Every structure is written in C-alpha cells, then in structure tokens.
C-alpha positions in Angstrom: -7.4 37.6 21.2 -10.1 37.4 24.4 -9.9 40.1 25.9 -11.5 42.1 22.8 -15.5 41.6 22.5 -18.0 39.3 20.5 -16.2 36.9 18.3 -17.3 34.6 21.5 -17.2 31.1 20.3 -14.5 31.9 18.0 -12.2 33.4 20.6 -13.0 30.5 22.7 -14.3 31.7 25.9 -15.4 30.8 29.2 -18.5 31.2 29.3 -20.7 32.6 31.3 -21.8 29.0 33.5 -18.1 28.0 33.6 -17.3 31.7 35.6 -20.0 30.7 38.4 -20.3 33.7 39.6 -16.0 34.1 40.1 -15.7 38.4 38.2 -13.2 37.7 35.3 -11.2 40.8 34.4 -10.8 42.0 31.0 -12.3 39.4 28.8 -14.0 41.9 25.9 -13.3 45.1 27.0 -11.3 45.8 24.2 -13.5 47.5 21.4 -12.5 45.2 17.8 -10.9 47.9 15.7 -7.7 48.7 18.7 -4.9 46.9 19.0 -3.9 46.1 22.4 -0.1 45.1 22.7 2.0 43.6 26.1 2.2 46.9 27.5 -1.1 47.5 27.8 -2.2 44.3 29.2 0.6 45.4 32.3 -1.2 48.7 32.5 -4.4 46.8 33.0 -3.2 44.0 35.1 -1.6 46.7 37.3 -4.7 47.7 37.7 -6.9 45.1 38.1 -3.9 43.8 40.2 -4.2 46.4 42.2 -8.3 46.8 42.9 -8.5 42.4 43.8 -5.4 43.3 46.8 -7.7 46.1 48.3 -10.4 44.0 48.1 -8.6 41.3 50.0 -8.9 39.2 47.2 -6.8 36.9 45.6 -5.5 38.2 41.4 -5.3 35.2 39.3 -3.8 35.3 36.0 -5.4 32.7 33.9 -3.3 31.9 31.1 -3.2 34.2 28.1 -0.5 34.4 25.4 3.2 34.2 27.4 4.5 36.7 25.7 1.9 39.2 27.3 2.5 37.6 30.7 6.6 37.7 30.5 6.4 41.0 30.6 3.9 41.9 33.1 6.4 39.5 35.0 9.8 40.3 33.9 10.2 44.1 32.4 11.2 46.2 35.7 9.2 49.1 33.9 6.1 46.9 36.5 7.9 46.4 39.8 6.1 43.0 39.6 8.4 41.0 41.4 9.9 43.6 43.6 5.6 44.1 44.8 4.2 41.2 45.0 4.9 37.6 45.8 3.7 35.2 43.6 4.0 32.1 41.9 3.8 29.9 38.7 1.4 26.6 38.4 1.7 24.8 35.4 -0.7 22.0 34.9 1.0 19.1 32.7 -1.4 16.8 30.4 -1.7 14.2 28.9 -1.1 14.7 25.3 -4.3 12.1 24.5 -6.5 14.1 27.5 -5.2 17.0 26.1 -6.2 16.3 22.0 -9.5 15.0 22.6 -10.3 17.9 25.2 -9.4 20.2 21.7 -11.4 18.2 19.9 -14.2 18.7 21.9 -14.3 22.4 21.6 -13.5 22.3 18.4 -17.0 20.2 18.3 -18.9 22.3 20.9 -17.1 26.3 18.9 -18.9 24.6 15.3 -22.3 23.0 17.4 -22.9 27.0 18.2 -23.3 27.9 14.4 -22.9 27.6 11.3 -20.1 29.4 9.1 -21.7 33.6 8.5 -21.0 34.8 4.8 -18.4 37.8 6.3 -16.0 35.9 8.7 -12.4 35.1 7.6 -12.5 31.3 7.2 -8.7 30.4 7.6 -6.1 27.6 6.2 -6.3 26.3 10.0 -10.5 26.0 10.7 -10.3 24.2 7.5 -7.7 21.3 9.0 -10.1 21.1 11.9 -13.1 21.2 10.4 -11.6 18.4 7.9 -10.5 16.5 11.1 -13.8 16.5 13.0 -15.2 14.9 9.5 -12.6 12.8 8.6 -12.8 11.2 12.3 -17.4 10.8 12.4 -16.8 9.2 8.6 -14.3 6.8 10.3 -16.4 6.1 13.0 -19.2 5.5 10.2 -16.6 2.6 9.0 -16.5 4.5 5.9 -14.3 6.5 3.4 -13.4 10.3 3.9 -12.6 11.6 0.6 -11.0 15.3 0.7 -12.2 16.7 -3.2 -10.9 19.6 -4.7 -10.7 22.2 -2.4 -7.7 25.8 -2.2 -4.1 23.4 -2.6 -2.5 25.7 0.4 -5.5 24.6 2.5 -4.9 20.9 1.7 -1.0 21.0 2.3 -1.1 23.2 5.3 -3.9 19.5 6.5 -1.8 16.9 4.8 2.2 19.0 6.7 1.2 21.0 9.3 2.6 18.6 12.6 0.2 20.6 14.0 -3.0 18.7 12.8 -0.6 14.8 12.9 -2.2 14.2 9.5 0.2 11.6 7.4 0.9 10.1 11.4 -2.7 9.7 12.2 -3.6 7.8 8.5 -2.9 6.2 6.0 -3.9 8.1 2.3 -2.9 8.4 -1.4 -3.8 11.4 -3.4 -5.1 11.7 -6.8 -4.8 14.0 -9.3 -6.5 13.7 -12.7 -4.2 15.9 -16.2 -6.2 18.2 -18.2 -4.9 19.4 -21.0 -5.3 23.8 -20.4 -7.7 24.5 -23.6 -9.3 21.1 -22.5 -10.1 23.0 -19.4 -11.1 25.5 -20.8 -13.5 24.9 -22.6 -14.8 23.1 -20.0 -14.2 26.8 -17.1 -16.0 29.2 -20.1 -19.5 26.3 -19.7 -19.5 25.9 -16.5 -19.6 28.5 -15.7 -22.4 29.6 -18.3 -24.5 26.5 -16.4 -23.5 28.4 -13.2 -25.9 32.2 -14.8 -28.1 29.8 -16.1 -28.8 27.9 -12.2 -28.8 31.1 -10.3 -25.8 33.3 -9.7 -26.9 36.2 -10.4 -29.9 36.3 -8.3 -27.9 34.8 -5.8 -25.0 37.3 -5.6 -27.6 40.4 -5.9 -28.9 38.6 -2.2 -25.6 39.3 -0.6 -24.3 42.4 -2.2 -23.8 45.9 -0.3 -22.1 48.9 -1.7 -19.3 49.3 0.5 -18.6 45.4 2.0 -15.3 44.0 2.8 -14.6 42.3 -0.3 -10.9 40.5 0.5 -12.7 38.9 3.7 -15.2 35.7 4.0 -17.7 34.8 1.3 -17.1 37.7 -1.2 -13.0 36.7 -1.7 -15.0 33.7 -3.8 -14.2 33.9 -7.2 -17.7 34.9 -8.8 -18.3 37.9 -6.3 -16.5 40.9 -6.2 -16.5 40.3 -11.1 -20.1 41.1 -10.4 -19.4 44.2 -8.6 -19.7 47.3 -10.8 -22.6 45.4 -12.8 -24.6 45.7 -9.5 -23.9 49.3 -9.0 -24.9 49.8 -12.6 -28.0 48.0 -12.0 -29.7 50.4 -9.4 -28.1 53.3 -11.4 -32.1 54.1 -12.6 -29.9 56.7 -15.5 -28.2 53.8 -16.5 -30.1 52.1 -19.9 -30.7 48.1 -20.0 -27.4 48.3 -23.7 -25.4 49.1 -21.5 -26.2 47.6 -17.5 -26.1 43.9 -20.5 -22.4 44.7 -21.6 -21.9 45.2 -18.1 -22.7 42.2 -16.6 -21.4 40.6 -19.7 -17.7 41.3 -19.3 -19.0 40.7 -15.0 -19.4 37.1 -16.3 -16.9 37.2 -18.7 -14.1 38.3 -16.3 -15.1 35.3 -13.7 -13.6 32.7 -17.0 -10.7 34.4 -17.0 -10.7 34.6 -13.5 -11.2 31.2 -13.3 -8.7 30.1 -15.9 -5.8 32.0 -14.2 -6.9 30.6 -10.4 -6.7 26.7 -12.3 -3.0 28.3 -14.2 -1.4 29.3 -10.8 -3.0 26.2 -9.0 -1.4 23.7 -12.1 2.0 26.2 -11.8 2.3 25.1 -8.1 1.8 21.3 -8.7 4.5 21.9 -11.7 6.4 23.4 -8.7 6.7 20.0 -6.8 4.7 22.2 -3.7 2.0 19.2 -4.6 2.5 16.8 -7.2 5.7 15.6 -5.4 4.5 14.7 -3.0 1.3 13.3 -4.1 3.4 10.4 -6.0 5.5 9.9 -3.4 1.9 9.2 -0.6 1.5 6.5 -4.3 4.7 4.7 -4.6 4.9 4.7 -0.9 1.2 2.5 -1.4 2.0 0.6 -4.1 5.4 -0.2 -1.8 3.3 -1.6 0.4 0.8 -3.7 -2.2 3.5 -6.4 -3.3 3.8 -4.0 -6.6 7.3 -3.5 -7.5 6.9 0.4 -9.1 8.5 2.8 -9.5 6.7 7.2 -10.0 8.7 10.1 -11.3 7.8 13.3 -11.6 7.6 14.4 -15.5 
C-alpha cells in the first residue's frame, strides 16, 4: 500500500525525518486508483536495483508484501537468483515488544489527524481505536463500556484473535430486548427529534451532488435518503409544495431504513452470532461469582 500516493498516515509510511537522508524508492510513486500488481513490483524493483548497483551502492529491499517479494526472488522470469548475490535478514522481536510498538504507532497515526468524513473507517480501524481507548480508560482505573455500534464491528473486536479481546479482558454483554412495535415507535420519535435538532441543515453542509455514497460517513442512514431532496432544493423551477413532499418522503425513508437495520441486527442476534456468545460470557461471569445459574438462548 505504501507504493501509492497519498494516505501517508493510514499506510504508515516512513517520514522524511526517519529516512535520515537515504533515498527510498517506490514510496508514493503509484497513482491511488491504479492496480499495482506483483509483476509491476518486480519490474520496478529490477530497474531500481540496477540503478543502485550502477551507483556502486547496495540495494536493500525493506518490508513489503511477502507475496510480492517471493515473486521477485523465485519467479524465473526475473532471474533474481541468477543475477544477484543476496541474503535475507529476519528481525525477530518478542511479541510483547512488537505489540507495544504497534500500539504506539497507531497512537501516532490517530493523533496525526481525525477521521475524515470521506474516509473508509473499517471494522479493523474500529478495533484498533477501541483498544487504544479501552487501555486509556483502564489506566485511569475506570470501567470502559462499549455502547451500541455495528454488530459486525463489535463481533470483530471480540472474536478476532488478532485483537486478543477475550484474552486480555474480562467482560460481559448486556442485551436489552424491546418489543418490535415499541422499538418502531421509538425510532420514529427519535428521527423526528433529530430533524427538529437540525438534521437537514447539518446534512446540507456535506451534500455533494456527485459524492461517493458507499464510502465514509455518507454510508450513514439519513445521508443517501436526503439526496433527492437536496437536488430538488437546488432546482429553481421546483415549487415549495413539491419540495415539502419530497422532504417528508426522505424523512419517512430514514425511519423505514432505520427500522430495517434494527430488524437485521435482531435477526443476526437470534441467529446466535451475537446473542449466544453474550449469554456464554454472562454465564461464565455469574458462575465465577459462586452462583449456580443456568442461562439458555430461547
């Protein structure tokens, strides 16, 4: 990823100061929208290796994707082993030291800038940020509480062994079950409250006619639903009554899509991807508290 231009922080590129005057090739050379393949990497690498050797210097290939380096070294087309004498240096670091460095580097990346509205905040990003905040809260001798959020993001945080959530923390989940019709009424009321609080004006500030909606903050329910209204709002030939009808339809779409999201989340929970693990955690917690309690998912 570091071969592409832009996103210096997200891709963890070496800084100008860290280079210490040594030229680094292939960093930020490729256009962001291009597809830089392993073959492209090999072709470019061969050119730079020859350039460095002609300058009577030693080329060093640092980091990079293992599959790309393997192709460079092993693919007979590029004759790497035939043309060059070389060796690999593998630096083995104790896991705890490596984890500390990763945490520190992520802190540096987070502090370097806030999450932009058009950025792609993935489940992995959520997990990295959550781990930072959990540790910060624990160091202050307080109890971190994760409230709401996407089920898939929370599931990755808890289940993915990379983040060692179950290994590092004792915790439990609280699931509040509400009858569907009550939940629907609450959704409608909440959306009305958001509209009264300035939802339309807030979204108008980020409206871009040709925006990429399947990315970043524009994925949020409430943003794509308002697109038609904002387009009509800019139509000088449109009448006020038509615009009012479209606005109400947009608000209704927000309510409907929010209810659909909730139904999907409940369905996922009932399929035991979230609820059963939660119950297992609660049961273990209660058993550790010397209570003989049995919990079943029904």
